[in-house]
N, C-alpha and C positions, 0 to 999 in steps of 0.2 A: 335669814335677814329680817330686819324690821318690816312688818307687814304694811306699815303706813306709808313707806317711802323707799325709793331706791337709794336715797341718801339719808340713812338713819341719823337721828339727832344724838349728839354726844354733848352732855352738859359738862363744861370745864369750870371748876370752881378754883380760884386761886388769885394770886397777885398780878397786877398789871406791871410790866417791865417797861419803863419809859424809854429804854434803848431798843426795845422790840426784839430782844434776843432770847429771852427765857419767859417764864410765866405764861399767862394766858395767850400772849402773842405767839409763843412757840406751840402752845396747845392748838390754837386755831390753824396754824400752818400744817401741823401733822394730821389733824382730824380731816381737814379738807383734802390733803394729798391722798389719804387712804380711802376717800370716798364718802366721808360723813359730812354732816352739817354741824358746825360748832355753835352752841349756845354758851353764854358765859355768865358767871356770877363773880364779881370782883370782891376779893377779901381785903385788898390793900392797894393803895395807889403809890407804888414805890418810885423812888428817884434813884436811878442806878445806871451804870454803864460798866464796861469791862474793867475799869479801874477801881470800882467799889460801889458800895451802897451809901447814899447820903440821906435817905429818908424812907421809912416804911409806911407810915400813914394808914393804919388799919381803919376800915370802915366799921361803923357800929354793927353789932351782931344782928340787930333788927333789920338794918339795910341789906345785909347779906341774905338774910332769910327772905326778904321781899323779892330779891332777884331770883332766888331759887324757886320760890312759889310762882313767879311770873313765867318761868320756863316749863312748869309742869304741863300746861296744855299742849306743849310741843311733843309730849310723850317720848322723852329721851330713851334711847335704847341702851345707853350706858352712861356712867358718870365718872369723871376724873376729878380727883381732889388734890390740889397742890398746897400752897401756902395757906395756913390758918394761923393768924398772928396772935390770937387771944384765946383764952379758955372759953370765953363766951361764944366765940365763933365756932369752936369745936363742938360746943353743946348745941348750937343752932343747927349745924350740919347733922349731928347725930339725931336730933329731934326730927329733922326733915326725912332722913333715911328711915327712921323707925316708924314714920307715918303719924307722928303726934299732931294733934289738931292745932291749927294756926289760923289766925284771922284772915289770911290771904290765900289759903290753899283750897278753898271749897269751890272748885270749878268743874263743870261738866267735862268729861273726856280725859281727865287726868289719869295717870298711871301711878299706882302706889310705888314709891321709890324703893320700898323694902324688897320688891321683886326685881329690881334692875341691877345688873352687874356694876360694881363700884371698884375702881382702881384708885388707891391712895398712894400718892408720892409724898411722904412725910417731910416736907421742907422745914428744916430747923435752923440752918445756918447758910450763909452765902458760901460760894466756892473759895472765898478768901478767909473764911472762918468766922465772919461776923454773925452774931446771933440775930435772927430775924423774928423771933417769937418771944412772947412773955414767958416768965417763969410759970411752970405748971402746965404748959401746953403739951409737952411730951407725955406727961402722966395722964392728961385728959384724953389724948389720942389713944393711948394704951387701954384706958378704961372704957371710954365711950365709943370710939370709932372702930377700933380693930374688930370687935365682935360683929360689926355690921357690914364690913367691906368684903369683897370677893378676893382682892389681891392687894398686897402692900409691896412697894418697890423701894426699899431704903438703900442708901449707899452704906459704906462701912461705918461711918461715924453715926449715922442715923440708926442703923441696926444696933450698934453698941449701946446707944442711949435707950432705945425702946426695949431692948432685951435685957438691959442692966447687966451687960457682959462686956468686959474689956476684950477688944479684938486686936490681937497683935500678930497673929499668923493666919494663913489660909485655913488651917485646921479648925479655927474658931467659927468659920462661916456656917457649916452645917449645924453646929450647936445653937448659934444665934437664930438661925432659921427655924430650928425645931421649937425653940421657946416661943417665937412669934407665931409659928404655924399652928399653935394650939387653938387659935381663934380664926385664922384665915390663911389663904395661900400666900406664900412669900416668894418674891423675886429679889434676891440680894445681889446688887450690882457690884461688879468687880473692877470698874474703871479706875478706882483709886489705888488698887494694888499695883505693884511693880511687876515687870516681866514683859516678854515678847508677845504674850497672849492676854487678851481681855476675857476673863472667865467669870460668868455670872452663875448663880446657883438658884435653882427653883425647888421649892418644897411645898407639897400639898398633902392632903390626907392619903392620896393614892399614888403619888409620883414623886421621885427625887431625881434630878439630873442637873448637869452642868451644860451651859451654852458658851462656847469659846470661839473667838475670832482673833485673827492677827491684830495686834495693837497698831492703830494708825498714827503715824507721827504728824499731827496737825495741831496748831494752836487755836483753830476755829472749832471750838467744841462747847460753846455756850448753849444751854438748853437741852443737853442730852437727857437729863432725868425727866424733864417735862415731856420731851418728845417720846421717850420710851413708854411712859405711863399713858400718854394720850393715844399713842399708836395701839397699845394693848387694849385700851377701852374701846377704840374704834373697831378693832378686829372682833371684840366680843359683841359689839352692837351689830356687826355684819353677820353674826351667827356662827363664828368660829368657836371651837372649843378653847378652854383656858390654855392647854398645852400648845395648841396652834397659835394662840394670840401672843404668847410670850416669844415664840420663835419669830413671828411676823414683826413684833416690836423690836427685837434685836436686829432684824434685817433693816428696819426703818432707820434705826440709829446708825448702823454701818453705812447705809446710803447717805444719810445726812452728814456723817463725818467725811466721807469722800467728797461731797459736794459743798462742804462748808466754805464760807466766804468771810473776808474781813470787812470792817467798816472803818474807813480812813486808817488811822494808825492803830485802831483797837482790834483785839482779838474778836472774831465774829462768831455767829451761831452756826449750828448744824443746819443743813438745808435739805429737808425732805420734800420732794416734788411729785412723787407718784407712789402708788401702791408698790411695794418692793417686788421687783421682777428681774433682778440681776443676780446671777449665781455667785458673784464675788461677795455678796452681802450675806449669804447663807451661813449661819453659825454651825459648828459641829456639836452634836449632842452626845454626851457620854455620861456614864454612871459615876465616873471618877474624874478629877481634873486631868486633862490629857498631858502626858509627859512631852508630847510633840504634836504639832498639827500636820505633820508630814509622814503619815504611815505609808508603807510600801503598797503600791497599787496591785490589784489583781491583774492577771494577763488580759489583754484585749481580746475581743471576739472576732474581729475582722481586720481587713476587708475579706469578703464582701459584707454588706449590711445584713442584719439579722433577718429582715424580710418577713415572709409568712412564718408564723411561729405557732404551730399546733400544740395543744396541751392534751395529752391522751393518757389513758389509764392502763394500757397493756402494750407489750412489746409488739404484738401482731400489727398494731397500727403503723409501726415503722416500716414493716414490709409493704404496706399499702401506700403510704404517703411519701416515703423517701424516693422511690423510683419515679414519682410524679414530679420531682424537682425540689421538694422541700429540703432545705439545708440546715434548718434550726428546728428543734423539737424538744418538748419537755415531757418527761414521764412522771405522772403524778398518780401514785397508787395509794389508796386509803383502805383497802380491804384485804391485804395480804400481810403475812408476817413470817418470820423464821426462814426455813429453807425455800418455801414457795416464793417469798419476796426476793431472796437472794438470786434464785434461778431466773426470775422474771427480769431483774436488773441486769444480770450477766448476759442474758439473751439480747436485751435491748442494746447494750453497749456493743456487742459483737455486730449487730445489724448496722448500727450507726457507723462503726469503724469501716465496715465494708463499703458503705456509701459515702464515706468521708463527710459525714454530717455532724453537726454540733448538738450533742444530746446533753440536756440538763436534767439531772435527777432532782426531783422535788423532795426536800426535807431530809432524806436518808444520807446525810453527808459522810457518816462513817463507812457505809457500804460503798458509796461513790469513790471514796479514797481507796478502799481495799480493792475494788474491782477495776480501778483505773478509768473512771468516767471522764468525759471531757469537762463537765462542770456540774455545779449544784445550783439550785434555786431555793432560796430561803424566804419564808414569810416572816413578818415582824415577830410573831410568837416564837419562832425558831431561834432568833438571834441570841437570846439569853443563854440558851443551853449549848449552842454550837461552838466548837473550838475553831474560831476563825483563823488563828495562826496555823493550826494543823492543815486546814483546807488550803491556805496560801502556800505553805511549805510543800504540799503535794503537787503544786503547779496547776490546780484546777481553776477554771473560771468560776465566777460567782455572780449570780443575779439576785436582787433583793426586791421584794414587793413593797410599794409605798402607796399611801392613800391620802396623805395630808402633809402639811408643813412639818409637824412634829416627826413624822416617820421619815421624811426625806432627810431632815437634820440628823436623825438617829443613824441613818444608813451611810451618810457621807464620810464619817471618820474611817469606815472600813474600806473605802475606795473600791467598790465592787466593779465588775466588768460591765455591768449594765444595771439600770434601774427600771423596774416595771411600775407603771403608773395606772391606777384605776380606782374604782370602776369608771370607765368612760360612759357606759350606759348601764341601766339596770341589768342584773345578771340572775340567772336561775341556777347556776352551778353551785353557789353557796350563799348563805345569808351574809350581807355586808351592812354595817351600820352607817356607811358614809353616803353622802349625797353624791350622785354620779357627776363627774366632771363635765361631761359633754365635750364636744370638739373645742369649745372656747377654753375650758379649763385645761385640756390636754395641750392646747397651743401655749397657754401660760407656762406650763411646766417645760415645754420644749424650749421656750425662751430662757427660763431660769437655768435649766440644766443643759446648757449648750455644750459643755465639755463631756457629757455622758451619752452613750447610746441609750435611747429611751424606748421601752416596749409598752405599747398600749394594750390594755386588757380590760375585758368586761363588756359583754353584750354586743360584741362587734359581729356583724353579719354582712351579707352581700350588699344590702341597701346602705349600710352605714360605712362601708369600707372607704368610699371616696372622701368623706369628711375627715375620717381618721388619718388617711394618707395626707390630706391637705394640711392637717395640723402639724405634720412633720415627724411622725413617729418613725424610728429606725426599724422597729419590729412590731408586728401586729399579731397578738395572741388570739387564737380562736379555739373554741371547744365544740359546741353544738353545731355551729355553722358548717363544720367539716364532718364531725362524727355522726350527725343525723342527716347528712346529705344523701340523696338517692345514689349518687356516684361520688364518693369522697375523693378518689384520685382525680377525676375530671374536674371536680370543684376546686381542688387544690391547684391544678394547672391553670384554671381560669383566674384564680386570685393572684397567682404568681405573675401571670401575664399582665394583669391590671396594675400590680405594684411596680412592674418594670417600666410602665409608662410614666412620663414626668407628671408630678402632681402640681395642681394649681394652688399655691399657698395663699391663704386668706389672712388678712390682718386680724389679730386676736386682741380682745380686751385685756388690760394689764392686771388681771387678778384671777385667782383660781376659784373654781366652784367646789373645791375640796373642803367641805365643812362637816363637822361631826354634830 
């Protein structure tokens, strides 16, 4: 997060909407709802409502640059750019982002904007099709701004113009994104395409994926583009990765569409009121456009709840922990192969069946199917190579590790038996690049994923157990707290007894600590 404040500043550059539905008014609502402070630089004083635009009224480029310069001492953590009505305004923004000298920007304590994440929503026309910008603006954006921004978020028409590519079918989307993506990351919005799903496409130098949600039937959808870009910028200012930021932004738009409201007889705006914390708003992340948003679910794990969930590296641990009352356990082996690995798995499966325990095999899904295991647990790195349909057809349960919004959205289309969430605390079992959630972040994910059993993992021990239980985890994974205990069986019995007692649920803040 921005080190200067718990409410990082997001500078929103764009047009003022006299009806208060889109433009910087929508930007301000989204930025504030997600926990940022909105500073603004007005590019045009528009006269508009849901019936149309009657005036654009661009401000002089010098006036726009003065506003940007005046915001520099606020040390913005991110910038969102919307309507730029003239080529001169595009040039003024590009100069500011590039750090070009200007009469008003020599102030102590400013942050060079070239180092700040920038999200560009290239507004070229109104939703009714009316041009909002001068001739040459699209070319200036392509030439001057795209090389300087972090992310561009065009709709179909805007992407077609900027990429100089007619877009008639969904297959044109990746091609247009690739053309634009030579200069920055691209989030190509799918709201204008027809179908039961609204599918957006993300393209960066390292990642390609689709984000899909059921299309909501509402007429109150003014400001969706502004809201998405502003939400993404705010998430970046809060310290989230770019992949997380676009998932959060899609969630914010879905929330806003659900809560949209009318104004008199007019169609109204989306209404974002909080950092997204409702599972209904989570999009599904896939490598290809999903044929359906309703995949067959994996079998459930309970009742009873998953409870204490040891993660061990040898079958002998099952002989120690299952007689102590453990009913869920994971075998994670990293140092065996071939016949030795097969025999260790076979033995563990037999022990688990004897105790009627739920044994999840980490990673080795082929052997788990062959040997008839209860379930498999896959990390994010395993999903690309695993045959998910084969695991489902075999009737196994499946758990998936998640650490952030991107990974949760990637796991959801598979409809696993449970989701593991971590690290809750720093862990020594493996190196992890993620900031630990803490109980507050775990509580956030418990709220978001109300329809899924949730397993907490990472650094949990005797002292931390009550806070994790209070956050609402269905299962609590432990490694060293059990395997390094003086008496592992007695320690397991103690933890099981403590988990059987009612937990005191504490209210949690409405956002996750899951940042990359």
